[in-house]
Each structure stands twice: as C-alpha cells, then as structure tokens.
C-alpha positions in Angstrom: 15.8 -4.3 1.3 15.2 -3.2 5.0 13.4 -0.2 6.2 16.8 1.3 7.2 18.1 1.4 3.7 14.7 2.3 2.3 14.6 5.5 4.3 17.8 6.8 2.8 17.1 10.0 0.8 13.5 10.2 2.1 13.9 13.2 4.3 10.2 13.8 4.8 9.7 10.3 6.1 12.5 10.7 8.6 11.5 14.1 9.9 7.7 13.8 10.0 6.2 12.8 13.3 2.4 12.8 12.4 1.5 9.3 11.3 -0.8 10.4 8.5 1.8 12.7 7.0 4.4 9.9 7.1 1.9 7.6 5.4 1.2 10.2 2.8 5.0 10.7 2.2 5.4 7.0 1.7 2.5 6.8 -0.8 4.1 9.6 -2.8 7.3 7.7 -3.5 6.5 4.0 -2.7 7.9 1.4 -5.2 5.1 -0.6 -6.8 4.0 -4.2 -7.2 3.3 -3.5 -10.9 5.5 -1.4 -13.1 4.5 -1.3 -16.8 3.0 0.9 -19.5 -0.2 1.6 -17.4 1.7 2.5 -14.2 1.0 5.9 -12.6 4.2 7.2 -11.0 3.4 10.1 -8.7 7.1 11.0 -8.4 7.1 11.8 -12.1 4.6 14.6 -11.5 5.1 15.9 -7.9 6.4 19.4 -7.6 10.0 19.8 -6.3 8.8 21.2 -2.9 6.3 18.5 -2.0 8.3 17.3 1.0 8.5 20.9 2.4 4.7 21.1 1.9 4.2 18.1 4.2 6.6 19.6 6.8 4.7 22.9 6.7 1.4 21.0 7.2 2.9 19.4 10.3 4.1 22.7 11.7 0.8 24.4 10.9 -2.0 21.8 11.0 -4.7 24.3 10.4 -3.2 24.8 6.9 -3.3 21.1 6.1 -6.2 19.5 4.2 -9.2 18.9 6.4 -9.2 15.3 5.4 -6.0 14.8 7.3 -7.8 15.8 10.5 -10.9 13.7 10.4 -11.0 10.2 12.1 -9.3 7.6 9.9 -11.5 4.9 8.5 -11.0 1.4 10.0 -10.6 -0.2 6.5 -7.1 0.3 5.2 -8.4 0.6 1.6 -10.7 3.5 2.5 -7.9 5.2 4.4 -5.6 4.7 1.4 -8.2 6.3 -0.9 -8.3 9.4 1.3 -4.5 9.7 1.1 -4.7 9.3 -2.6 -7.2 12.1 -2.9 -4.9 14.4 -1.0 -2.0 13.4 -3.3 -4.0 14.2 -6.4 -5.8 17.3 -5.4 -3.6 19.0 -2.7 0.0 18.0 -3.8 -0.4 17.6 -7.5 -3.1 20.2 -7.8 -5.1 18.1 -10.3 -8.9 17.6 -10.4 -10.8 14.5 -9.4 -13.7 14.6 -11.8 -15.5 11.6 -10.2 -14.8 8.8 -7.8 -16.1 5.3 -7.0 -18.4 5.2 -10.0 -20.3 1.9 -10.3 -20.6 0.4 -13.8 -23.9 -1.5 -14.1 -25.3 -3.6 -16.9 -28.8 -5.1 -16.8 -29.0 -4.5 -13.1 -25.6 -6.3 -12.4 -22.5 -4.4 -11.2 -19.6 -5.1 -13.5 -17.1 -3.0 -11.5 -16.2 0.4 -10.3 -14.1 3.3 -11.5 -11.9 4.3 -8.5 -10.8 7.7 -9.7 -11.4 9.8 -12.8 -8.6 12.4 -12.8 -7.9 15.4 -14.9 -4.1 15.6 -15.5 -3.4 19.3 -15.4 -0.1 18.9 -17.3 -1.6 17.1 -20.3 -5.2 18.2 -20.0 -6.3 14.6 -20.5 -8.7 12.5 -18.5 -7.3 9.5 -16.7 -8.9 6.5 -15.0 -6.9 5.6 -12.0 -7.3 2.1 -10.4 -5.5 1.9 -7.0 -4.7 -0.8 -4.5 -2.2 -1.2 -1.7 -1.1 -4.8 -1.2 1.1 -7.1 1.0 2.2 -10.5 -0.3 4.3 -13.3 1.2 6.4 -15.5 -1.0 5.8 -19.3 -1.0 8.2 -21.6 -2.8 6.6 -23.5 -5.6 7.5 -27.1 -6.7 11.0 -27.7 -8.0 11.6 -25.6 -11.1 8.4 -23.6 -10.7 8.2 -19.9 -9.9 7.2 -19.0 -6.3 3.7 -17.8 -5.6 3.0 -14.6 -3.6 0.0 -14.9 -1.3 -1.7 -12.4 0.8 -1.5 -13.0 4.6 -5.0 -14.4 4.6 -3.9 -16.7 1.7 -7.1 -16.0 -0.3 -5.4 -13.3 -2.3 -2.5 -13.8 -4.7 -0.3 -11.3 -6.6 -0.5 -12.8 -10.1 -4.3 -13.0 -9.8 -4.7 -9.5 -8.5 -2.4 -8.0 -11.1 -4.3 -9.8 -13.9 -7.6 -8.5 -12.6 -6.3 -5.0 -12.1 -4.9 -4.8 -15.7 -7.5 -6.8 -17.7 -10.7 -6.1 -15.8 -10.6 -3.1 -13.4 -8.5 -0.7 -15.5 -10.4 -1.5 -18.7 -13.8 -0.7 -17.2 -13.9 2.9 -18.5 -13.2 1.7 -22.0 -16.2 -0.7 -22.1 -19.5 0.4 -23.7 -21.0 0.5 -20.2 -18.1 2.6 -18.9 -18.3 5.0 -21.8 -22.0 5.4 -21.1 -21.3 6.3 -17.5 -18.7 8.8 -18.6 -21.2 10.5 -20.9 -23.7 10.7 -18.0 -21.0 12.5 -16.0 -20.4 14.9 -18.9 -17.0 13.4 -19.7 -17.5 12.4 -23.3 -13.8 12.1 -24.2 -10.9 9.7 -24.5 -9.8 8.3 -21.2 -6.4 6.8 -20.4 -6.2 3.9 -17.9 -3.6 4.1 -15.1 -2.7 1.7 -12.3 -1.2 2.5 -8.9 -0.3 -0.5 -6.7 2.3 0.1 -4.0 3.0 -2.4 -1.3 5.5 -4.9 0.3 6.7 -8.4 -0.5 7.8 -10.6 2.3 10.4 -13.3 1.9 10.4 -16.6 3.8 12.8 -16.3 6.7 16.3 -17.3 5.6 15.4 -17.5 1.9 15.5 -15.1 -1.1 12.9 -16.0 -3.7 13.1 -14.3 -7.1 10.6 -11.5 -7.5 8.1 -11.4 -10.3 9.4 -9.4 -13.3 6.6 -6.9 -12.9 7.6 -5.4 -9.6 9.8 -2.4 -8.9 13.4 -3.5 -8.2 13.4 -1.1 -5.2 10.3 -2.6 -3.7 10.0 -2.5 0.1 10.5 -6.0 1.6 10.3 -7.8 4.9 10.3 -11.5 5.9 7.7 -13.9 7.3 7.9 -16.8 9.7 5.5 -19.1 11.6 3.8 -17.9 14.8 5.3 -20.8 16.8 8.9 -19.7 15.9 8.7 -16.1 17.0 10.6 -14.9 20.1 10.8 -11.4 21.6 14.5 -12.2 22.2 15.1 -11.6 18.5 15.0 -7.8 19.1 12.7 -5.0 20.1 9.4 -5.5 18.3 6.0 -3.8 18.2 2.8 -4.9 16.6 1.8 -2.8 13.5 -1.9 -2.1 13.3 -3.6 -0.6 10.3 -3.1 2.0 9.0 0.6 1.8 10.2 1.1 -0.9 7.6 1.8 2.1 5.2 5.4 3.1 5.3 8.2 3.0 7.9 6.9 3.1 11.5 8.2 5.5 14.1 7.3 6.2 17.8 8.8 8.6 20.4 8.4 6.4 23.5 10.4 3.2 24.3 8.5 0.2 23.1 6.6 -1.9 25.7 7.4 -5.6 25.4 4.1 -6.6 26.7 2.3 -5.2 23.7 3.9 -7.5 21.2 3.7 -10.4 23.6 -0.1 -9.9 24.0 -0.6 -9.5 20.2 1.4 -12.7 19.4 -0.4 -14.7 22.0 -3.8 -13.5 20.6 -2.8 -14.4 17.1 -1.7 -17.9 18.2 -5.0 -18.5 20.0 -7.0 -17.5 16.9 -4.7 -18.6 14.1 -4.5 -15.0 12.8 -1.6 -13.5 10.9 0.0 -10.3 12.3 2.5 -7.8 11.2 5.4 -6.7 13.4 8.2 -4.1 13.2 11.6 -4.3 14.8 12.6 -0.9 16.2 16.0 0.7 17.0 16.5 3.9 18.9 17.9 6.8 16.9 18.3 10.5 17.5 14.8 11.0 16.1 13.1 8.3 18.3 12.4 4.6 17.9 12.4 3.8 14.1 11.5 0.7 12.1 14.5 -1.3 10.9 12.6 -4.3 9.5 9.2 -5.8 9.5 8.0 -9.4 9.8 4.6 -11.1 9.1 3.8 -13.9 11.5 1.4 -16.5 10.0 -0.3 -19.6 11.4 1.8 -22.8 11.3 -0.4 -24.3 8.5 -0.3 -21.2 6.3 -1.1 -21.2 3.4 -2.5 -24.7 3.4 -6.0 -23.7 2.2 -4.6 -21.6 -0.6 -2.2 -24.4 -1.7 -5.0 -27.0 -1.7 -7.3 -24.6 -3.5 
C-alpha cells in the first residue's frame, strides 16, 4: 500500500501543515505491527472531533499543548513518547499516573513501565508499552517464512514482538512490578496494553507474505541496495527523523542535490537511509511512496548471526 492510498480518508493528514501535528495525526490512526488481544487501538477511544482539534491547534498554536512547541528530542523514541503523552492526555483526556518507571530487583534493572494510564471510560488502570518500528523483509530459505529486519539488521520483528508481549508488557504483573505500583499508590489490578505502529518494506519487485500478527492495512514501502538507486526514478527527498512518522509533505519544490548528497554520504559510510518520492498536488509536494536504501551487503551480519 502506497502513501497515496493510505492518505485516503485521513483529512487531518492531508490538510495539516505543521509537521508535529501531522505526526500526531498519523500516530492516532496508524496501523500496527502487532494486532492481538493486548493491542491498544487509539481509534476505538478517540472523540469524533479529534481531527478538528488538531486543525484548531494549527490555526491557534497558543491553544495547543506546550509540548508541541518545545524543541523535538533527537531520539525518535523520545519524540514518539511525547506525541503519545499528547494523545493520551490532550486528545483522549485520560490521566497518565506514572511514566518510565524502572523495575529493579536486587540492584538489577529488570525493565521499565512505559506508561501507567487511567482509562477514563472504564476507570481501570492500564500499563501501556509502546514502540514505533520499521522493518525490511528478507526472503528466507526455500519454504521458510521471510524474516523482517530493522534497517541496522540488529533488530527483528519476531524477536521484538516476543519481548514486547512476554517481557515488557508483563512487567507490571510481576511481584517487583506490583511492589512498584504499591509504592506509587496504585495498589489495584492493571491491564497490559501494547501499541506498536510502524512500516514494513518489501524487497524491490517482490511481495513477501506479512506475518499474521500485523494489521492488514499496514503502511508499506520497498527497499533496495544503495548501489542501485538513481534520482532518475522520480523526485525524491531524504527523510530525517522525526519525519519517519507518517506521510511527508513540503511546500517548496524538492532540491535534487539534497537526496544526491544524502545517498553519497550513505554509500561512503555504509549507512541505511530512508527516502520519500514526492509528487506535486494542490496542497504542495506530498509523499507517494517511500524507500529504504541499505548497504549492498545488508543484512549479512544479521543472517550470519
């Protein structure tokens, strides 16, 4: 599924110009890399006028949450957490009882509770573990299922999902987690929830089967080797974090030298990089597809390991 088809019906994404509001709009309705009984689905709880709220924040920035106006963290994960806070508190109107609580046993950190959230519809306490991820499909041996690696090849979707479900999201249910909840004055039953939006990237020219756990409407792109990329394939721009989140937009005509410089840099250092192909519309230059470029030997280290 391309960015063009993904944007259908997502009016807030098409009309918003402020990047942080577009990122927040994407987060509110993004398909997820894990859909199951523990999934947290924001769209099930968002009020009907949430898109109008975002448009109002753009028109009157002084009415928007202050967190939208502070400098964005360099780490994508930290930025994602800020957007999630705004989703929970300012759009849903729920309460974050605690955040980033370390669970320690005998001086050793077992894990961390990302968010302890009070669901104002049910009154219950929920433990939300969140992550935003990007994985590239790699064909397995004949007859085997493909593997989905992160662009740096040290991360893998099946391993991350297992850890999220069987370690991170169970942390509040462990005796050490229960003890931490009591210390916070939250001596009550807690329900684990998982939120993991993201993208999957198919090998160029191939269509690998998705893992059963992912949303069928998941955002997708493709990947190719750095040595095979040519700017003649379309009008491309490099995507820098945090613009990895959601469809990209810019008002000015893209400058070819920007993507040429980025690709040259990545070839020199064997770095992966994310690009978006843009087309001009009545609203500006909008993303139509995205592509991960990876070193020519990717993911050799992961395959060997």
